[in-house]
KOLNU-226023 format. One record per residue (C-alpha): residue number from 0; residue in three letters; x, z, y; chain. Coordinates in steps of 0.02 Angstrom, whole numbers, plus 50000, padded with zeros to 5 digits. Each point is the difference from the previous one (the first is absolute). Example, Ala and Ser with C-alpha at 12.3 -4.5 7.8 and 13.67 -1.06 7.14 Angstrom:
REM KOLNU-226023
<site 0 "Ala" <50615 50390 49775> "A">
<site 1 "Ser" <50069 49967 50172> "A">
***
This chain:
REM KOLNU-226023
<site 0 "Met" <58036 54043 52429> "A">
<site 1 "Thr" <49811 50020 49987> "A">
<site 2 "Pro" <49904 50105 50128> "A">
<site 3 "Leu" <49980 50141 49873> "A">
<site 4 "Glu" <50185 49994 49955> "A">
<site 5 "Phe" <50048 50006 50184> "A">
<site 6 "Asp" <49878 50143 50026> "A">
<site 7 "Ala" <50074 50100 49856> "A">
<site 8 "Arg" <50176 49971 50063> "A">
<site 9 "His" <49978 50027 50187> "A">
<site 10 "Leu" <49836 50082 50051> "A">
<site 11 "Trp" <49954 50184 49997> "A">
<site 12 "His" <49823 50050 49957> "A">
<site 13 "Pro" <49921 50169 50041> "A">
<site 14 "Tyr" <50029 50139 49874> "A">
<site 15 "Thr" <50076 49874 49879> "A">
<site 16 "His" <50166 50018 49910> "A">
<site 17 "Val" <50116 49876 50083> "A">
<site 18 "Leu" <50096 49967 49837> "A">
<site 19 "Asp" <49847 49999 49886> "A">
<site 20 "Pro" <49848 49947 50101> "A">
<site 21 "Gly" <49890 49967 49848> "A">
<site 22 "Pro" <49863 49867 49994> "A">
<site 23 "Met" <49977 49907 50164> "A">
<site 24 "His" <49863 49876 50044> "A">
<site 25 "Leu" <50018 49861 50128> "A">
<site 26 "Ile" <49838 49990 50099> "A">
<site 27 "Thr" <49959 49831 50077> "A">
<site 28 "Gly" <49825 50030 50066> "A">
<site 29 "Ser" <49857 50123 50021> "A">
<site 30 "Glu" <49815 49997 50034> "A">
<site 31 "Gly" <49871 50137 49993> "A">
<site 32 "Val" <50053 50125 49866> "A">
<site 33 "Trp" <50112 49875 49910> "A">
<site 34 "Leu" <50188 49969 50002> "A">
<site 35 "Thr" <50067 49835 49933> "A">
<site 36 "Arg" <50170 49992 49912> "A">
<site 37 "Glu" <50120 49854 49999> "A">
<site 38 "Asp" <49945 49958 49822> "A">
<site 39 "Gly" <49821 49980 50059> "A">
<site 40 "Gly" <49940 50162 49922> "A">
<site 41 "Gln" <49895 50121 50101> "A">
<site 42 "Met" <49989 50189 50013> "A">
<site 43 "Ile" <49876 50114 50088> "A">
<site 44 "Asp" <50088 50098 50136> "A">
<site 45 "Ala" <49936 50171 49948> "A">
<site 46 "Met" <50120 50082 50124> "A">
<site 47 "Ser" <49929 49910 50154> "A">
<site 48 "Ser" <50185 49962 50026> "A">
<site 49 "Trp" <50039 50183 50030> "A">
<site 50 "Trp" <49826 50046 50060> "A">
<site 51 "Cys" <49980 49885 50149> "A">
<site 52 "Thr" <49905 49841 49951> "A">
<site 53 "Val" <49829 50082 50003> "A">
<site 54 "His" <49911 49835 50040> "A">
<site 55 "Gly" <50104 49901 49876> "A">
<site 56 "His" <50143 49879 50029> "A">
<site 57 "Arg" <49990 49862 50130> "A">
<site 58 "His" <49831 50050 50067> "A">
<site 59 "Pro" <49935 49848 50098> "A">
<site 60 "Ala" <49945 50096 50154> "A">
<site 61 "Ile" <50165 50094 50016> "A">
<site 62 "Ile" <50102 49842 49970> "A">
<site 63 "Glu" <49898 49908 50132> "A">
<site 64 "Ala" <50028 50139 50127> "A">
<site 65 "Met" <50187 50002 49966> "A">
<site 66 "Gln" <50014 49810 50014> "A">
<site 67 "Ala" <49907 50000 50165> "A">
<site 68 "Gln" <50112 50139 50067> "A">
<site 69 "Leu" <50158 49913 49937> "A">
<site 70 "Ala" <49954 49846 50100> "A">
<site 71 "Gln" <49983 50105 50158> "A">
<site 72 "Leu" <50120 50147 49997> "A">
<site 73 "Ser" <50097 50055 49846> "A">
<site 74 "His" <50102 50141 50079> "A">
<site 75 "Val" <50042 50081 50164> "A">
<site 76 "Met" <50084 50165 50038> "A">
<site 77 "Phe" <49880 50144 50030> "A">
<site 78 "Gly" <50110 50084 50130> "A">
<site 79 "Gly" <49919 49964 50169> "A">
<site 80 "Leu" <49888 49866 49924> "A">
<site 81 "Thr" <49837 50001 49904> "A">
<site 82 "His" <49883 49874 49921> "A">
<site 83 "Ala" <49819 49978 49945> "A">
<site 84 "Pro" <50023 50027 49811> "A">
<site 85 "Ala" <50081 50171 50028> "A">
<site 86 "Val" <49861 50052 50119> "A">
<site 87 "Glu" <49862 49937 49887> "A">
<site 88 "Leu" <50072 50082 49845> "A">
<site 89 "Gly" <50013 50162 50098> "A">
<site 90 "Arg" <49817 49987 50048> "A">
<site 91 "Arg" <49950 49973 49818> "A">
<site 92 "Leu" <50105 50146 49936> "A">
<site 93 "Ile" <49936 50123 50128> "A">
<site 94 "Gly" <49823 49945 49959> "A">
<site 95 "Leu" <50027 50042 49817> "A">
<site 96 "Leu" <50097 50162 50019> "A">
<site 97 "Pro" <49929 50174 50031> "A">
<site 98 "Glu" <49984 50050 50182> "A">
<site 99 "Gly" <50161 50067 50071> "A">
<site 100 "Leu" <50124 49882 49918> "A">
<site 101 "Asp" <50024 49877 50141> "A">
<site 102 "Arg" <50185 49971 50039> "A">
<site 103 "Ile" <50073 49861 49891> "A">
<site 104 "Phe" <50185 49965 49970> "A">
<site 105 "Tyr" <50026 49841 49898> "A">
<site 106 "Ser" <50148 49974 49884> "A">
<site 107 "Asp" <50050 49881 49862> "A">
<site 108 "Ser" <49990 50104 49841> "A">
<site 109 "Gly" <49926 50158 49928> "A">
<site 110 "Ser" <50167 50090 49989> "A">
<site 111 "Val" <50032 49967 50183> "A">
<site 112 "Ala" <49825 50064 50042> "A">
<site 113 "Ile" <50050 50165 49917> "A">
<site 114 "Glu" <50164 50007 50096> "A">
<site 115 "Val" <49903 49974 50161> "A">
<site 116 "Ala" <49877 50139 49955> "A">
<site 117 "Leu" <50141 50122 49966> "A">
<site 118 "Lys" <50083 49955 50165> "A">
<site 119 "Met" <49834 50024 50089> "A">
<site 120 "Ala" <49982 50173 49928> "A">
<site 121 "Val" <50174 50057 50050> "A">
<site 122 "Gln" <49989 49926 50175> "A">
<site 123 "Tyr" <49830 50081 50025> "A">
<site 124 "Gln" <50065 50171 49950> "A">
<site 125 "Ile" <50150 49981 50116> "A">
<site 126 "Ala" <49883 49953 50142> "A">
<site 127 "Lys" <49901 50159 49968> "A">
<site 128 "Gly" <50156 50106 50015> "A">
<site 129 "Arg" <50018 50024 49812> "A">
<site 130 "Ser" <50168 49912 49979> "A">
<site 131 "Ala" <50043 50100 49843> "A">
<site 132 "Arg" <49860 49910 49906> "A">
<site 133 "Ser" <50090 49855 49916> "A">
<site 134 "Glu" <49957 50030 49817> "A">
<site 135 "Phe" <49852 49942 49895> "A">
<site 136 "Ala" <49889 50071 49866> "A">
<site 137 "Thr" <49920 49897 49862> "A">
<site 138 "Ile" <49929 50018 49825> "A">
<site 139 "Arg" <50087 49957 49839> "A">
<site 140 "Gly" <49955 49838 49914> "A">
<site 141 "Gly" <49997 49902 50162> "A">
<site 142 "Tyr" <50077 49833 50047> "A">
<site 143 "His" <50022 49939 50179> "A">
<site 144 "Gly" <50121 49855 49992> "A">
<site 145 "Asp" <50181 49955 49972> "A">
<site 146 "Thr" <50077 50012 50172> "A">
<site 147 "Trp" <50112 50147 50041> "A">
<site 148 "Lys" <49887 50132 50077> "A">
<site 149 "Ala" <49852 49943 49896> "A">
<site 150 "Met" <50101 50033 49842> "A">
<site 151 "Ser" <50026 50180 50054> "A">
<site 152 "Val" <49814 50037 49987> "A">
<site 153 "Cys" <49977 49914 49831> "A">
<site 154 "Asp" <49988 50106 49843> "A">
<site 155 "Pro" <50169 50086 49972> "A">
<site 156 "Val" <49992 49972 49811> "A">
<site 157 "Asn" <49916 49830 49981> "A">
<site 158 "Gly" <50070 49938 50165> "A">
<site 159 "Met" <50179 49962 50052> "A">
<site 160 "His" <50070 50171 50043> "A">
<site 161 "Gly" <50107 50005 49843> "A">
<site 162 "Leu" <50085 49834 50040> "A">
<site 163 "Phe" <50030 50045 50181> "A">
<site 164 "Lys" <50033 50187 49981> "A">
<site 165 "Gly" <50084 50071 50153> "A">
<site 166 "Ala" <49957 49850 50108> "A">
<site 167 "Leu" <49812 50020 50025> "A">
<site 168 "Ser" <49922 50126 50118> "A">
<site 169 "Ile" <49937 50154 49910> "A">
<site 170 "Gln" <49812 50016 50018> "A">
<site 171 "His" <49870 50128 49941> "A">
<site 172 "Phe" <49910 49955 49839> "A">
<site 173 "Leu" <49837 50083 49950> "A">
<site 174 "Pro" <49914 49996 49830> "A">
<site 175 "Arg" <49880 49855 49995> "A">
<site 176 "Pro" <49816 50052 50013> "A">
<site 177 "Thr" <49943 50068 49833> "A">
<site 178 "Asn" <49815 49954 50011> "A">
<site 179 "Arg" <49980 49822 49942> "A">
<site 180 "Phe" <49876 49882 50083> "A">
<site 181 "Asp" <49876 50011 49857> "A">
<site 182 "Gln" <50010 50190 49983> "A">
<site 183 "Asp" <49901 50136 50087> "A">
<site 184 "Trp" <50084 50067 50156> "A">
<site 185 "Ser" <50070 50175 49991> "A">
<site 186 "Glu" <49984 50101 50159> "A">
<site 187 "Asp" <50145 50110 49943> "A">
<site 188 "Ala" <50151 49948 50105> "A">
<site 189 "Ala" <50119 50055 49863> "A">
<site 190 "Glu" <49911 49890 49874> "A">
<site 191 "Asn" <49977 49846 50107> "A">
<site 192 "Gly" <50177 50000 50070> "A">
<site 193 "Leu" <49961 50035 50183> "A">
<site 194 "Met" <50081 50172 49991> "A">
<site 195 "Ala" <50169 49918 49978> "A">
<site 196 "Leu" <49973 49898 50159> "A">
<site 197 "Glu" <49942 50154 50096> "A">
<site 198 "Gln" <50153 50099 49945> "A">
<site 199 "Leu" <50118 49859 50047> "A">
<site 200 "Leu" <49926 49982 50173> "A">
<site 201 "Asp" <49999 50189 50027> "A">
<site 202 "Glu" <50184 50012 49953> "A">
<site 203 "Lys" <50073 49837 50065> "A">
<site 204 "Gly" <49868 49920 50109> "A">
<site 205 "Asp" <50112 50015 50153> "A">
<site 206 "Lys" <50118 49874 49917> "A">
<site 207 "Ile" <49868 49876 49941> "A">
<site 208 "Ala" <49942 49852 50105> "A">
<site 209 "Gly" <49871 49931 49880> "A">
<site 210 "Leu" <49918 50000 49830> "A">
<site 211 "Ile" <49999 49826 49924> "A">
<site 212 "Leu" <49902 49951 49845> "A">
<site 213 "Glu" <49898 49865 49915> "A">
<site 214 "Pro" <49819 50057 50016> "A">
<site 215 "Val" <49907 50018 49833> "A">
<site 216 "Val" <50100 49865 49909> "A">
<site 217 "Gln" <50185 50018 49963> "A">
<site 218 "Gly" <50060 49825 49959> "A">
<site 219 "Ala" <50174 49956 49940> "A">
<site 220 "Gly" <50041 50184 49976> "A">
<site 221 "Gly" <49884 50012 49850> "A">
<site 222 "Met" <49826 49928 50032> "A">
<site 223 "Tyr" <49926 50175 50019> "A">
<site 224 "Phe" <49827 50026 50077> "A">
<site 225 "Tyr" <49971 50170 50080> "A">
<site 226 "His" <49850 50086 50076> "A">
<site 227 "Pro" <49956 49949 50180> "A">
<site 228 "Asn" <49964 50181 50050> "A">
<site 229 "Trp" <50187 50035 49997> "A">
<site 230 "Leu" <50014 49892 50154> "A">
<site 231 "Lys" <49874 50108 50093> "A">
<site 232 "Gly" <50105 50155 49967> "A">
<site 233 "Ala" <50159 49910 50049> "A">
<site 234 "Arg" <49921 49941 50163> "A">
<site 235 "Ala" <49952 50179 50047> "A">
<site 236 "Leu" <50172 50070 49959> "A">
<site 237 "Cys" <50090 49863 50097> "A">
<site 238 "Asp" <49891 50035 50151> "A">
<site 239 "Ala" <50036 50185 49990> "A">
<site 240 "His" <50188 49972 49997> "A">
<site 241 "Asp" <50015 49852 50122> "A">
<site 242 "Val" <50061 49888 49860> "A">
<site 243 "Leu" <49949 49816 50006> "A">
<site 244 "Leu" <49905 49931 49851> "A">
<site 245 "Ile" <50058 49827 49945> "A">
<site 246 "Phe" <49904 49894 49875> "A">
<site 247 "Asp" <50083 49859 49906> "A">
<site 248 "Glu" <49858 49879 49959> "A">
<site 249 "Ile" <50113 49849 49975> "A">
<site 250 "Ala" <49941 49982 49820> "A">
<site 251 "Thr" <49823 50067 50016> "A">
<site 252 "Gly" <49941 49930 50166> "A">
<site 253 "Phe" <49860 49870 50007> "A">
<site 254 "Gly" <49893 50050 49853> "A">
<site 255 "Arg" <50117 50025 49852> "A">
<site 256 "Ser" <49939 50178 49959> "A">
<site 257 "Gly" <49815 49959 50018> "A">
<site 258 "Glu" <49993 50056 50182> "A">
<site 259 "Leu" <50064 49895 50144> "A">
<site 260 "Phe" <50142 50125 50018> "A">
<site 261 "Ala" <50043 50135 49873> "A">
<site 262 "Met" <49987 50132 50137> "A">
<site 263 "Asp" <49815 49957 50013> "A">
<site 264 "His" <49972 50089 49834> "A">
<site 265 "Ala" <50038 50161 50095> "A">
<site 266 "Gly" <49943 49955 50175> "A">
<site 267 "Val" <50170 50056 50066> "A">
<site 268 "Val" <50089 49911 50143> "A">
<site 269 "Pro" <50190 50013 50010> "A">
<site 270 "Asp" <50107 50003 50157> "A">
<site 271 "Ile" <50094 49846 49940> "A">
<site 272 "Leu" <49945 49867 49875> "A">
<site 273 "Cys" <50106 49867 49915> "A">
<site 274 "Leu" <49924 49836 49940> "A">
<site 275 "Gly" <50072 49843 49918> "A">
<site 276 "Lys" <49987 49897 49840> "A">
<site 277 "Ala" <49818 49941 50003> "A">
<site 278 "Leu" <50000 49990 50190> "A">
<site 279 "Thr" <50030 49812 49991> "A">
<site 280 "Gly" <49922 49976 49828> "A">
<site 281 "Gly" <50175 49979 49930> "A">
<site 282 "His" <50035 49837 50091> "A">
<site 283 "Ile" <50142 50060 50111> "A">
<site 284 "Thr" <50083 50167 50033> "A">
<site 285 "Leu" <49931 50114 50136> "A">
<site 286 "Ala" <49976 50187 50022> "A">
<site 287 "Ala" <49934 50120 50130> "A">
<site 288 "Thr" <50028 50181 50049> "A">
<site 289 "Ile" <49849 50067 50092> "A">
<site 290 "Ala" <50001 50163 50097> "A">
<site 291 "Thr" <49879 50104 50098> "A">
<site 292 "Glu" <50000 49997 50190> "A">
<site 293 "Ala" <50072 50177 49999> "A">
<site 294 "Val" <50154 49943 49903> "A">
<site 295 "Ala" <50023 49847 50111> "A">
<site 296 "Gln" <49984 50102 50160> "A">
<site 297 "Gly" <50120 50130 49934> "A">
<site 298 "Ile" <50133 49870 49969> "A">
<site 299 "Gly" <49965 49922 50169> "A">
<site 300 "Glu" <50035 50168 50081> "A">
<site 301 "Ser" <50166 50020 49909> "A">
<site 302 "Glu" <50170 49978 50082> "A">
<site 303 "Ala" <50017 49826 49924> "A">
<site 304 "Gly" <49822 49954 50045> "A">
<site 305 "Val" <49998 49863 49867> "A">
<site 306 "Leu" <49991 49998 49812> "A">
<site 307 "Met" <50176 49957 49942> "A">
<site 308 "His" <49960 49856 49884> "A">
<site 309 "Gly" <49978 49812 50021> "A">
<site 310 "Pro" <50005 49879 49853> "A">
<site 311 "Thr" <50043 49819 50040> "A">
<site 312 "Tyr" <49844 49936 49912> "A">
<site 313 "Met" <49887 50136 50067> "A">
<site 314 "Ala" <49821 49933 50021> "A">
<site 315 "Asn" <50051 49827 49938> "A">
<site 316 "Pro" <49856 49885 50056> "A">
<site 317 "Leu" <49991 49910 49833> "A">
<site 318 "Ala" <49983 50165 49907> "A">
<site 319 "Cys" <49874 50069 50125> "A">
<site 320 "Ala" <49893 49842 49981> "A">
<site 321 "Ala" <50004 50025 49812> "A">
<site 322 "Gly" <49950 50181 50025> "A">
<site 323 "Val" <49849 49954 50105> "A">
<site 324 "Ala" <49943 49873 49869> "A">
<site 325 "Ser" <50027 50125 49859> "A">
<site 326 "Leu" <49898 50135 50086> "A">
<site 327 "Asp" <49864 49871 50032> "A">
<site 328 "Gln" <49992 49967 49813> "A">
<site 329 "Leu" <49989 50185 49965> "A">
<site 330 "Val" <49851 50030 50114> "A">
<site 331 "Gln" <49911 49837 49957> "A">
<site 332 "Arg" <50002 50030 49813> "A">
<site 333 "Asp" <49924 50149 49911> "A">
<site 334 "Trp" <50170 50071 49955> "A">
<site 335 "Arg" <49923 50167 49955> "A">
<site 336 "Ala" <49891 49922 49866> "A">
<site 337 "Glu" <50148 49897 49936> "A">
<site 338 "Val" <50110 50154 49983> "A">
<site 339 "Ala" <49860 50104 49922> "A">
<site 340 "Gly" <49970 49863 49871> "A">
<site 341 "Ile" <50185 49992 49958> "A">
<site 342 "Ala" <50006 50189 49982> "A">
<site 343 "Gln" <49852 50009 49882> "A">
<site 344 "Gln" <50065 49858 49891> "A">
<site 345 "Met" <50172 50079 49989> "A">
<site 346 "Gln" <49924 50168 49956> "A">
<site 347 "Asp" <49909 49919 49854> "A">
<site 348 "Glu" <50137 49884 49938> "A">
<site 349 "Leu" <50150 50117 50017> "A">
<site 350 "Ala" <49909 50144 49914> "A">
<site 351 "Pro" <50053 49947 49823> "A">
<site 352 "Ala" <50181 50030 50050> "A">
<site 353 "Arg" <49965 50188 50000> "A">
<site 354 "Glu" <50000 49995 49810> "A">
<site 355 "Leu" <50172 49921 49986> "A">
<site 356 "Pro" <50135 50119 49939> "A">
<site 357 "Gly" <50124 49963 50139> "A">
<site 358 "Val" <49877 50019 50143> "A">
<site 359 "Ala" <50003 50157 50108> "A">
<site 360 "Asp" <49860 49957 50122> "A">
<site 361 "Val" <49886 49861 50062> "A">
<site 362 "Arg" <49935 50004 50179> "A">
<site 363 "Val" <49913 49885 50122> "A">
<site 364 "Leu" <49966 50015 50186> "A">
<site 365 "Gly" <49932 49853 50096> "A">
<site 366 "Ala" <50096 49843 49955> "A">
<site 367 "Ile" <50142 50098 49919> "A">
<site 368 "Gly" <50009 50016 49811> "A">
<site 369 "Val" <50132 50105 49912> "A">
<site 370 "Ile" <50050 50031 49820> "A">
<site 371 "Glu" <50130 50139 50002> "A">
<site 372 "Met" <50112 50002 49847> "A">
<site 373 "Lys" <50087 50151 49924> "A">
<site 374 "Asp" <50166 49906 50004> "A">
<site 375 "Arg" <50076 49885 50131> "A">
<site 376 "Val" <49944 49819 49994> "A">
<site 377 "Asn" <50125 49858 49995> "A">
<site 378 "Pro" <49942 49875 50132> "A">
<site 379 "Ala" <50099 49861 49917> "A">
<site 380 "Val" <49880 50007 49853> "A">
<site 381 "Ala" <49851 49966 50113> "A">
<site 382 "His" <50096 49863 50091> "A">
<site 383 "Gly" <50040 49914 49836> "A">
<site 384 "Leu" <49820 50009 49941> "A">
<site 385 "Ala" <49926 49927 50160> "A">
<site 386 "Pro" <50002 49817 49943> "A">
<site 387 "Lys" <49909 50049 49840> "A">
<site 388 "Thr" <49869 50113 50079> "A">
<site 389 "Gly" <49981 49899 50158> "A">
<site 390 "Val" <50011 50162 50100> "A">
<site 391 "Trp" <50141 50054 50115> "A">
<site 392 "Leu" <50027 50188 49986> "A">
<site 393 "Arg" <50148 50099 50065> "A">
<site 394 "Pro" <49996 50178 49928> "A">
<site 395 "Phe" <50110 50136 50072> "A">
<site 396 "Gly" <50050 50170 49934> "A">
<site 397 "His" <49866 50059 49879> "A">
<site 398 "Asn" <49863 49893 50076> "A">
<site 399 "Ile" <49919 49837 49949> "A">
<site 400 "Tyr" <49889 49961 50147> "A">
<site 401 "Cys" <49910 49864 50095> "A">
<site 402 "Met" <49943 49975 50180> "A">
<site 403 "Pro" <49910 49832 49989> "A">
<site 404 "Pro" <49938 49895 50146> "A">
<site 405 "Tyr" <49823 50046 50050> "A">
<site 406 "Ile" <49941 49822 49964> "A">
<site 407 "Ile" <50043 50011 49814> "A">
<site 408 "Ser" <49857 49947 49886> "A">
<site 409 "Pro" <49935 50110 49858> "A">
<site 410 "Asp" <50074 49881 49870> "A">
<site 411 "Glu" <50169 50000 50086> "A">
<site 412 "Leu" <49998 50190 50015> "A">
<site 413 "Ser" <49960 50014 49814> "A">
<site 414 "Arg" <50159 49902 49964> "A">
<site 415 "Val" <50097 50124 50107> "A">
<site 416 "Thr" <49928 50156 49917> "A">
<site 417 "Ala" <50026 49926 49827> "A">
<site 418 "Ala" <50182 49964 50039> "A">
<site 419 "Met" <50023 50178 50062> "A">
<site 420 "Val" <49921 50078 49845> "A">
<site 421 "Asp" <50100 49886 49886> "A">
<site 422 "Leu" <50162 50045 50089> "A">
<site 423 "Ala" <49957 50186 49985> "A">
<site 424 "Gly" <49970 49978 49814> "A">
<site 425 "Gly" <50156 49898 49972> "A">
<site 426 "Asp" <49896 49853 49939> "A">
<site 427 "Gly" <50088 49868 50104> "A">
***
């Protein structure tokens, strides 16, 4: 049985039909923006392997840091013990983040970072004598991960509520902000969607622990870019109703939207922030949930006195060393110029797709390019075309999109945009 035959018979892949998985490629190596298949062919990883390899695959500096750490200390429990990589990564993160976000809880994946944030919010409200506040508000079109509580705040239509009806917690879903990123901001709360949030908090705020959302960029829920000013209104309303504001920047953190963090577009600081994906440059899994001192002190004053969570691989030294090296790369290179160049090139090269009959919209923000189709896109078609185009794309829903590594060259990016336009036009 060949590796691909064994894979098809025994292995499950994410969001892939177990009985009909479609085209599958066996990857034997990677370097920079390129993936190498077992047949020797290569494809550009236009997905940054689900948005994390911002510096490219097998970056020498990150690999060197991981090898050095592996030779010294690969893992140790974080309960009652600490180590230099965790401390150093914490120093780097706090140095990059807005003032006020300074209590870091490490975990091993983005979904877990969300679970931790939701726990933080509930424990904080209990500590403040508001034990009835155990529910959450969010906006439609969001995605926050696949674990149990995280699923409950994902979009109720595009998410998993239908499959798990009756099992998931019922949360409060608001219309997504109506003003898009590239539109003029409307000060009318009814028009911009803030009135719905105000009404919800007026009516049910005493039940709500936090408002969780992806700032500015909604990722897997639809690749929708909304106006940063909405976050300013949300911050004010949360403050007025003692509701914690939680930002999920797992996909957008570390430059993807054109700012270091998507929240920087608005200048708004949340009470709790979730980071992951690009934190280690895609070399090993690591995430962080970062809270304000007020949240941390509130939980410390609670009956439990401790945050009730503790992953086995929390603050894994190997992952923290990779994180330090990845952040070094980010600050040493002119990532802002790299992302701006990618954005401008995608604006120019994806524009012809607007004229295609099946295309509903084309949009770009930072190093994110999207062709939205009128009908759903079959990802298996893109998978099958990858050896021919030399570009690995994984569309979802109505969206053909890319999130390339920041190090991609103009020629390589032109191959990506051409493959996207061809796929949108059905010219594969």
